[in-house]
Every structure is written in structure tokens, then in C-alpha cells.
PDB file of N, CA, C and O in Angstrom:
ATOM      1  N   MET A   1      -3.520   5.120  11.406  1.00  0.00           N
ATOM      2  CA  MET A   1      -2.182   5.443  11.202  1.00  0.00           C
ATOM      3  C   MET A   1      -1.316   4.470  10.414  1.00  0.00           C
ATOM      4  O   MET A   1      -0.313   4.821   9.793  1.00  0.00           O
ATOM      5  N   THR A   2      -1.716   3.380  10.474  1.00  0.00           N
ATOM      6  CA  THR A   2      -0.986   2.308   9.499  1.00  0.00           C
ATOM      7  C   THR A   2      -0.935   2.577   8.277  1.00  0.00           C
ATOM      8  O   THR A   2       0.104   2.422   7.633  1.00  0.00           O
ATOM      9  N   ALA A   3      -2.212   3.092   7.676  1.00  0.00           N
ATOM     10  CA  ALA A   3      -2.520   3.199   6.195  1.00  0.00           C
ATOM     11  C   ALA A   3      -1.415   4.341   5.760  1.00  0.00           C
ATOM     12  O   ALA A   3      -1.004   4.308   4.600  1.00  0.00           O
ATOM     13  N   LEU A   4      -0.975   5.244   6.566  1.00  0.00           N
ATOM     14  CA  LEU A   4      -0.172   6.219   6.302  1.00  0.00           C
ATOM     15  C   LEU A   4       1.379   5.681   6.067  1.00  0.00           C
ATOM     16  O   LEU A   4       2.157   5.922   5.144  1.00  0.00           O
ATOM     17  N   VAL A   5       1.513   4.964   7.104  1.00  0.00           N
ATOM     18  CA  VAL A   5       2.945   4.273   7.240  1.00  0.00           C
ATOM     19  C   VAL A   5       3.109   3.494   5.968  1.00  0.00           C
ATOM     20  O   VAL A   5       4.158   3.592   5.330  1.00  0.00           O
ATOM     21  N   ASP A   6       2.049   2.666   5.536  1.00  0.00           N
ATOM     22  CA  ASP A   6       2.228   1.678   4.557  1.00  0.00           C
ATOM     23  C   ASP A   6       2.088   2.302   3.086  1.00  0.00           C
ATOM     24  O   ASP A   6       2.242   1.625   2.070  1.00  0.00           O
ATOM     25  N   ASP A   7       1.805   3.554   3.087  1.00  0.00           N
ATOM     26  CA  ASP A   7       1.797   4.332   1.644  1.00  0.00           C
ATOM     27  C   ASP A   7       3.221   4.106   0.994  1.00  0.00           C
ATOM     28  O   ASP A   7       4.225   4.567   1.535  1.00  0.00           O
ATOM     29  N   PRO A   8       3.275   3.427  -0.111  1.00  0.00           N
ATOM     30  CA  PRO A   8       4.498   3.399  -0.997  1.00  0.00           C
ATOM     31  C   PRO A   8       5.001   4.771  -1.364  1.00  0.00           C
ATOM     32  O   PRO A   8       6.200   4.879  -1.620  1.00  0.00           O
ATOM     33  N   ARG A   9       4.185   5.882  -1.420  1.00  0.00           N
ATOM     34  CA  ARG A   9       4.801   6.944  -1.818  1.00  0.00           C
ATOM     35  C   ARG A   9       5.668   7.735  -0.857  1.00  0.00           C
ATOM     36  O   ARG A   9       6.449   8.628  -1.185  1.00  0.00           O
ATOM     37  N   LEU A  10       5.423   7.279   0.419  1.00  0.00           N
ATOM     38  CA  LEU A  10       6.292   7.948   1.466  1.00  0.00           C
ATOM     39  C   LEU A  10       7.648   7.671   1.288  1.00  0.00           C
ATOM     40  O   LEU A  10       8.019   6.574   0.873  1.00  0.00           O
ATOM     41  N   PRO A  11       8.493   8.663   1.595  1.00  0.00           N
ATOM     42  CA  PRO A  11       9.926   8.147   1.593  1.00  0.00           C
ATOM     43  C   PRO A  11      10.452   7.328   2.667  1.00  0.00           C
ATOM     44  O   PRO A  11       9.958   7.306   3.794  1.00  0.00           O
ATOM     45  N   ASP A  12      11.498   6.632   2.288  1.00  0.00           N
ATOM     46  CA  ASP A  12      12.102   5.880   3.417  1.00  0.00           C
ATOM     47  C   ASP A  12      12.477   6.550   4.698  1.00  0.00           C
ATOM     48  O   ASP A  12      12.551   7.777   4.761  1.00  0.00           O
ATOM     49  N   ARG A  13      12.696   5.831   5.642  1.00  0.00           N
ATOM     50  CA  ARG A  13      13.152   6.426   7.023  1.00  0.00           C
ATOM     51  C   ARG A  13      14.590   6.198   7.107  1.00  0.00           C
ATOM     52  O   ARG A  13      15.109   5.284   6.466  1.00  0.00           O
ATOM     53  N   ARG A  14      15.325   7.045   7.927  1.00  0.00           N
ATOM     54  CA  ARG A  14      16.549   6.727   8.355  1.00  0.00           C
ATOM     55  C   ARG A  14      16.731   6.742   9.811  1.00  0.00           C
ATOM     56  O   ARG A  14      16.356   7.723  10.452  1.00  0.00           O
ATOM     57  N   VAL A  15      17.330   5.636  10.441  1.00  0.00           N
ATOM     58  CA  VAL A  15      17.183   5.608  11.977  1.00  0.00           C
ATOM     59  C   VAL A  15      18.661   5.736  12.391  1.00  0.00           C
ATOM     60  O   VAL A  15      19.565   5.175  11.772  1.00  0.00           O
ATOM     61  N   ARG A  16      18.837   6.455  13.401  1.00  0.00           N
ATOM     62  CA  ARG A  16      20.203   6.568  13.728  1.00  0.00           C
ATOM     63  C   ARG A  16      20.355   6.390  15.537  1.00  0.00           C
ATOM     64  O   ARG A  16      19.546   6.847  16.345  1.00  0.00           O
ATOM     65  N   VAL A  17      21.383   5.747  15.812  1.00  0.00           N
ATOM     66  CA  VAL A  17      21.538   5.651  17.135  1.00  0.00           C
ATOM     67  C   VAL A  17      22.668   6.528  17.629  1.00  0.00           C
ATOM     68  O   VAL A  17      23.744   6.321  17.067  1.00  0.00           O
ATOM     69  N   TRP A  18      22.650   7.407  18.506  1.00  0.00           N
ATOM     70  CA  TRP A  18      23.872   8.190  18.770  1.00  0.00           C
ATOM     71  C   TRP A  18      24.285   7.874  20.148  1.00  0.00           C
ATOM     72  O   TRP A  18      23.517   7.539  21.050  1.00  0.00           O
ATOM     73  N   PHE A  19      25.888   8.042  20.257  1.00  0.00           N
ATOM     74  CA  PHE A  19      26.446   7.927  21.467  1.00  0.00           C
ATOM     75  C   PHE A  19      27.227   9.311  21.668  1.00  0.00           C
ATOM     76  O   PHE A  19      28.390   9.439  21.284  1.00  0.00           O
ATOM     77  N   GLY A  20      26.580  10.241  22.237  1.00  0.00           N
ATOM     78  CA  GLY A  20      27.027  11.450  22.345  1.00  0.00           C
ATOM     79  C   GLY A  20      26.949  12.193  20.926  1.00  0.00           C
ATOM     80  O   GLY A  20      25.835  12.253  20.406  1.00  0.00           O
ATOM     81  N   GLU A  21      27.897  12.689  20.344  1.00  0.00           N
ATOM     82  CA  GLU A  21      27.750  13.292  19.032  1.00  0.00           C
ATOM     83  C   GLU A  21      28.337  12.225  17.940  1.00  0.00           C
ATOM     84  O   GLU A  21      28.667  12.622  16.823  1.00  0.00           O
ATOM     85  N   HIS A  22      28.425  11.154  18.236  1.00  0.00           N
ATOM     86  CA  HIS A  22      28.884  10.100  17.242  1.00  0.00           C
ATOM     87  C   HIS A  22      27.493   8.941  16.851  1.00  0.00           C
ATOM     88  O   HIS A  22      26.847   8.352  17.717  1.00  0.00           O
ATOM     89  N   VAL A  23      27.297   8.836  15.566  1.00  0.00           N
ATOM     90  CA  VAL A  23      26.596   7.886  15.238  1.00  0.00           C
ATOM     91  C   VAL A  23      27.127   6.202  15.349  1.00  0.00           C
ATOM     92  O   VAL A  23      28.155   5.795  14.808  1.00  0.00           O
ATOM     93  N   ILE A  24      26.370   5.509  16.012  1.00  0.00           N
ATOM     94  CA  ILE A  24      26.888   4.226  16.189  1.00  0.00           C
ATOM     95  C   ILE A  24      26.140   3.173  15.478  1.00  0.00           C
ATOM     96  O   ILE A  24      26.599   2.031  15.471  1.00  0.00           O
ATOM     97  N   ALA A  25      24.978   3.461  14.850  1.00  0.00           N
ATOM     98  CA  ALA A  25      24.322   2.819  14.087  1.00  0.00           C
ATOM     99  C   ALA A  25      23.304   3.665  13.202  1.00  0.00           C
ATOM    100  O   ALA A  25      22.691   4.661  13.586  1.00  0.00           O
ATOM    101  N   ASP A  26      23.241   3.069  11.926  1.00  0.00           N
ATOM    102  CA  ASP A  26      22.631   4.120  10.819  1.00  0.00           C
ATOM    103  C   ASP A  26      22.059   3.051   9.904  1.00  0.00           C
ATOM    104  O   ASP A  26      22.754   2.275   9.249  1.00  0.00           O
ATOM    105  N   TYR A  27      20.620   3.079   9.916  1.00  0.00           N
ATOM    106  CA  TYR A  27      19.681   2.146   9.189  1.00  0.00           C
ATOM    107  C   TYR A  27      18.673   2.914   8.326  1.00  0.00           C
ATOM    108  O   TYR A  27      17.959   3.809   8.777  1.00  0.00           O
ATOM    109  N   THR A  28      18.666   2.495   7.041  1.00  0.00           N
ATOM    110  CA  THR A  28      17.482   3.049   6.208  1.00  0.00           C
ATOM    111  C   THR A  28      16.620   2.048   5.881  1.00  0.00           C
ATOM    112  O   THR A  28      17.095   0.934   5.659  1.00  0.00           O
ATOM    113  N   ALA A  29      15.324   2.245   5.801  1.00  0.00           N
ATOM    114  CA  ALA A  29      14.399   1.198   5.440  1.00  0.00           C
ATOM    115  C   ALA A  29      13.000   1.820   5.155  1.00  0.00           C
ATOM    116  O   ALA A  29      12.682   2.911   5.627  1.00  0.00           O
ATOM    117  N   GLU A  30      12.232   1.129   4.414  1.00  0.00           N
ATOM    118  CA  GLU A  30      10.791   1.717   4.265  1.00  0.00           C
ATOM    119  C   GLU A  30      10.212   2.060   5.623  1.00  0.00           C
ATOM    120  O   GLU A  30      10.894   1.781   6.609  1.00  0.00           O
ATOM    121  N   PRO A  31       8.991   2.654   5.788  1.00  0.00           N
ATOM    122  CA  PRO A  31       8.517   3.273   6.993  1.00  0.00           C
ATOM    123  C   PRO A  31       8.213   2.321   7.996  1.00  0.00           C
ATOM    124  O   PRO A  31       8.634   2.440   9.146  1.00  0.00           O
ATOM    125  N   THR A  32       7.427   1.282   7.577  1.00  0.00           N
ATOM    126  CA  THR A  32       7.180   0.421   8.644  1.00  0.00           C
ATOM    127  C   THR A  32       8.230  -0.501   9.422  1.00  0.00           C
ATOM    128  O   THR A  32       8.213  -0.773  10.622  1.00  0.00           O
ATOM    129  N   THR A  33       9.119  -0.905   8.482  1.00  0.00           N
ATOM    130  CA  THR A  33      10.385  -1.495   8.924  1.00  0.00           C
ATOM    131  C   THR A  33      11.322  -0.714   9.963  1.00  0.00           C
ATOM    132  O   THR A  33      11.895  -1.269  10.901  1.00  0.00           O
ATOM    133  N   ALA A  34      11.397   0.640   9.668  1.00  0.00           N
ATOM    134  CA  ALA A  34      12.253   1.678  10.225  1.00  0.00           C
ATOM    135  C   ALA A  34      11.694   1.816  11.611  1.00  0.00           C
ATOM    136  O   ALA A  34      12.449   1.907  12.579  1.00  0.00           O
ATOM    137  N   ILE A  35      10.489   1.832  11.718  1.00  0.00           N
ATOM    138  CA  ILE A  35       9.667   2.180  13.044  1.00  0.00           C
ATOM    139  C   ILE A  35       9.883   1.003  13.817  1.00  0.00           C
ATOM    140  O   ILE A  35      10.144   1.168  15.009  1.00  0.00           O
ATOM    141  N   GLN A  36       9.821  -0.208  13.341  1.00  0.00           N
ATOM    142  CA  GLN A  36      10.299  -1.466  14.084  1.00  0.00           C
ATOM    143  C   GLN A  36      11.494  -1.403  14.582  1.00  0.00           C
ATOM    144  O   GLN A  36      11.737  -1.639  15.766  1.00  0.00           O
ATOM    145  N   TYR A  37      12.354  -1.077  13.717  1.00  0.00           N
ATOM    146  CA  TYR A  37      13.853  -1.123  14.128  1.00  0.00           C
ATOM    147  C   TYR A  37      14.200  -0.089  15.155  1.00  0.00           C
ATOM    148  O   TYR A  37      14.999  -0.331  16.059  1.00  0.00           O
ATOM    149  N   GLN A  38      13.485   1.280  14.985  1.00  0.00           N
ATOM    150  CA  GLN A  38      13.520   2.349  15.921  1.00  0.00           C
ATOM    151  C   GLN A  38      13.190   1.813  17.491  1.00  0.00           C
ATOM    152  O   GLN A  38      13.905   2.018  18.472  1.00  0.00           O
ATOM    153  N   ALA A  39      12.049   1.150  17.466  1.00  0.00           N
ATOM    154  CA  ALA A  39      11.540   0.618  18.666  1.00  0.00           C
ATOM    155  C   ALA A  39      12.537  -0.427  19.425  1.00  0.00           C
ATOM    156  O   ALA A  39      12.722  -0.413  20.642  1.00  0.00           O
ATOM    157  N   ALA A  40      13.177  -1.375  18.473  1.00  0.00           N
ATOM    158  CA  ALA A  40      14.158  -2.307  18.872  1.00  0.00           C
ATOM    159  C   ALA A  40      15.286  -1.695  19.480  1.00  0.00           C
ATOM    160  O   ALA A  40      15.844  -2.231  20.437  1.00  0.00           O
ATOM    161  N   MET A  41      15.642  -0.680  19.031  1.00  0.00           N
ATOM    162  CA  MET A  41      16.906   0.072  19.363  1.00  0.00           C
ATOM    163  C   MET A  41      16.640   0.803  20.509  1.00  0.00           C
ATOM    164  O   MET A  41      17.503   0.847  21.387  1.00  0.00           O
ATOM    165  N   THR A  42      15.522   1.417  20.652  1.00  0.00           N
ATOM    166  CA  THR A  42      15.021   2.114  21.773  1.00  0.00           C
ATOM    167  C   THR A  42      15.058   1.165  23.002  1.00  0.00           C
ATOM    168  O   THR A  42      15.525   1.601  24.054  1.00  0.00           O
ATOM    169  N   ARG A  43      14.583  -0.131  22.928  1.00  0.00           N
ATOM    170  CA  ARG A  43      14.670  -1.149  24.081  1.00  0.00           C
ATOM    171  C   ARG A  43      16.053  -1.310  24.291  1.00  0.00           C
ATOM    172  O   ARG A  43      16.511  -1.161  25.424  1.00  0.00           O
ATOM    173  N   ARG A  44      16.804  -1.610  23.293  1.00  0.00           N
ATOM    174  CA  ARG A  44      18.183  -1.999  23.509  1.00  0.00           C
ATOM    175  C   ARG A  44      19.186  -0.917  24.222  1.00  0.00           C
ATOM    176  O   ARG A  44      19.935  -1.162  25.167  1.00  0.00           O
ATOM    177  N   PHE A  45      19.031   0.287  23.576  1.00  0.00           N
ATOM    178  CA  PHE A  45      19.838   1.400  23.868  1.00  0.00           C
ATOM    179  C   PHE A  45      18.999   2.497  24.766  1.00  0.00           C
ATOM    180  O   PHE A  45      18.966   3.699  24.502  1.00  0.00           O
ATOM    181  N   ALA A  46      18.367   1.905  25.813  1.00  0.00           N
ATOM    182  CA  ALA A  46      17.480   3.074  26.398  1.00  0.00           C
ATOM    183  C   ALA A  46      18.152   4.372  26.838  1.00  0.00           C
ATOM    184  O   ALA A  46      17.452   5.373  26.994  1.00  0.00           O
ATOM    185  N   SER A  47      19.474   4.416  27.049  1.00  0.00           N
ATOM    186  CA  SER A  47      20.141   5.690  27.505  1.00  0.00           C
ATOM    187  C   SER A  47      20.676   6.623  26.467  1.00  0.00           C
ATOM    188  O   SER A  47      21.174   7.727  26.684  1.00  0.00           O
ATOM    189  N   LEU A  48      20.487   5.960  25.164  1.00  0.00           N
ATOM    190  CA  LEU A  48      21.150   6.672  24.030  1.00  0.00           C
ATOM    191  C   LEU A  48      19.851   7.307  23.303  1.00  0.00           C
ATOM    192  O   LEU A  48      18.684   6.962  23.487  1.00  0.00           O
ATOM    193  N   ARG A  49      20.334   8.331  22.421  1.00  0.00           N
ATOM    194  CA  ARG A  49      19.248   8.951  21.692  1.00  0.00           C
ATOM    195  C   ARG A  49      19.062   8.265  20.410  1.00  0.00           C
ATOM    196  O   ARG A  49      20.049   7.831  19.816  1.00  0.00           O
ATOM    197  N   ILE A  50      18.003   8.143  19.981  1.00  0.00           N
ATOM    198  CA  ILE A  50      17.522   7.426  18.745  1.00  0.00           C
ATOM    199  C   ILE A  50      16.690   8.350  17.955  1.00  0.00           C
ATOM    200  O   ILE A  50      15.659   8.874  18.378  1.00  0.00           O
ATOM    201  N   THR A  51      17.278   8.550  16.591  1.00  0.00           N
ATOM    202  CA  THR A  51      16.289   9.599  15.805  1.00  0.00           C
ATOM    203  C   THR A  51      15.774   8.713  14.555  1.00  0.00           C
ATOM    204  O   THR A  51      16.201   7.618  14.188  1.00  0.00           O
ATOM    205  N   ILE A  52      14.866   9.401  14.074  1.00  0.00           N
ATOM    206  CA  ILE A  52      14.297   8.682  12.690  1.00  0.00           C
ATOM    207  C   ILE A  52      13.685   9.991  11.981  1.00  0.00           C
ATOM    208  O   ILE A  52      13.050  10.901  12.514  1.00  0.00           O
ATOM    209  N   GLU A  53      14.030   9.844  10.710  1.00  0.00           N
ATOM    210  CA  GLU A  53      13.776  10.994   9.802  1.00  0.00           C
ATOM    211  C   GLU A  53      13.508  10.598   8.505  1.00  0.00           C
ATOM    212  O   GLU A  53      14.051   9.524   8.244  1.00  0.00           O
ATOM    213  N   PRO A  54      12.805  11.122   7.506  1.00  0.00           N
ATOM    214  CA  PRO A  54      12.550  10.745   6.253  1.00  0.00           C
ATOM    215  C   PRO A  54      13.842  11.017   5.507  1.00  0.00           C
ATOM    216  O   PRO A  54      14.507  12.025   5.746  1.00  0.00           O
ATOM    217  N   VAL A  55      14.218  10.060   4.547  1.00  0.00           N
ATOM    218  CA  VAL A  55      15.215  10.208   3.728  1.00  0.00           C
ATOM    219  C   VAL A  55      14.809  11.207   2.505  1.00  0.00           C
ATOM    220  O   VAL A  55      13.751  11.097   1.887  1.00  0.00           O
ATOM    221  N   THR A  56      15.600  11.998   2.297  1.00  0.00           N
ATOM    222  CA  THR A  56      15.280  13.012   1.156  1.00  0.00           C
ATOM    223  C   THR A  56      16.386  13.063   0.195  1.00  0.00           C
ATOM    224  O   THR A  56      17.538  13.040   0.628  1.00  0.00           O
ATOM    225  N   VAL A  57      16.160  13.130  -1.050  1.00  0.00           N
ATOM    226  CA  VAL A  57      17.060  13.178  -2.170  1.00  0.00           C
ATOM    227  C   VAL A  57      17.256  14.664  -2.660  1.00  0.00           C
ATOM    228  O   VAL A  57      16.302  15.351  -3.026  1.00  0.00           O
ATOM    229  N   SER A  58      18.531  15.101  -2.643  1.00  0.00           N
ATOM    230  CA  SER A  58      18.749  16.305  -2.863  1.00  0.00           C
ATOM    231  C   SER A  58      18.644  16.460  -4.432  1.00  0.00           C
ATOM    232  O   SER A  58      18.586  15.477  -5.172  1.00  0.00           O
ATOM    233  N   ALA A  59      18.622  17.784  -4.893  1.00  0.00           N
ATOM    234  CA  ALA A  59      18.553  17.991  -6.272  1.00  0.00           C
ATOM    235  C   ALA A  59      19.674  17.478  -7.195  1.00  0.00           C
ATOM    236  O   ALA A  59      19.500  17.021  -8.325  1.00  0.00           O
ATOM    237  N   ASP A  60      21.011  17.639  -6.465  1.00  0.00           N
ATOM    238  CA  ASP A  60      22.305  17.159  -7.016  1.00  0.00           C
ATOM    239  C   ASP A  60      22.245  15.421  -7.330  1.00  0.00           C
ATOM    240  O   ASP A  60      22.674  14.873  -8.345  1.00  0.00           O
ATOM    241  N   GLU A  61      21.607  14.772  -6.186  1.00  0.00           N
ATOM    242  CA  GLU A  61      21.649  13.503  -6.275  1.00  0.00           C
ATOM    243  C   GLU A  61      20.571  13.099  -7.153  1.00  0.00           C
ATOM    244  O   GLU A  61      20.789  12.057  -7.771  1.00  0.00           O
ATOM    245  N   ASP A  62      19.520  13.640  -7.347  1.00  0.00           N
ATOM    246  CA  ASP A  62      18.473  13.330  -8.332  1.00  0.00           C
ATOM    247  C   ASP A  62      18.908  13.380  -9.843  1.00  0.00           C
ATOM    248  O   ASP A  62      18.671  12.529 -10.701  1.00  0.00           O
ATOM    249  N   ALA A  63      19.627  14.616  -9.987  1.00  0.00           N
ATOM    250  CA  ALA A  63      20.110  14.781 -11.263  1.00  0.00           C
ATOM    251  C   ALA A  63      21.270  13.635 -11.935  1.00  0.00           C
ATOM    252  O   ALA A  63      21.384  13.276 -13.107  1.00  0.00           O
ATOM    253  N   ALA A  64      22.011  13.250 -10.804  1.00  0.00           N
ATOM    254  CA  ALA A  64      22.905  12.231 -11.050  1.00  0.00           C
ATOM    255  C   ALA A  64      22.401  10.759 -11.579  1.00  0.00           C
ATOM    256  O   ALA A  64      23.047   9.964 -12.262  1.00  0.00           O
ATOM    257  N   HIS A  65      21.004  10.613 -11.049  1.00  0.00           N
ATOM    258  CA  HIS A  65      20.390   9.399 -11.378  1.00  0.00           C
ATOM    259  C   HIS A  65      19.540   9.543 -12.714  1.00  0.00           C
ATOM    260  O   HIS A  65      18.882   8.579 -13.105  1.00  0.00           O
ATOM    261  N   THR A  66      19.549  10.621 -13.346  1.00  0.00           N
ATOM    262  CA  THR A  66      18.782  10.607 -14.651  1.00  0.00           C
ATOM    263  C   THR A  66      19.855  10.431 -15.804  1.00  0.00           C
ATOM    264  O   THR A  66      19.495  10.387 -16.981  1.00  0.00           O
TER     265      THR A  66
END
């Protein structure tokens, strides 16, 4: 599994810590670092929801960078 996480072609990950419907922490990093951050936040905020998802670039954002 480590080989997949370390693949530079994979998109960054966005980690969020939720307090109800409110995001109280929002962190974006490369996959390995994001997974470590998610684990740390899960230990620190055991009762809160922690999400991790790939960062995607919309077509509008991609066009703005060209």
C-alpha cells in the first residue's frame, strides 16, 4: 500500500475535522503527510468526524492556471 501512497501522480489529500456541520480544521497535503495528519487528528479529536478526500481541480480552476 505504501507504493500507492507515495506515487507522485496521486492528487493531494484534504483532511477536515468537523464539529457538527462546521469545519474546525482544514489541511491539504501530499497523501503520506495527509494520512499522518488524519491519524493525529483522530487521536486528538476522537469524538469528532474526520474526513479525508482527494483534492480535485475543476475545469474552471484548471483553465485559470493556463
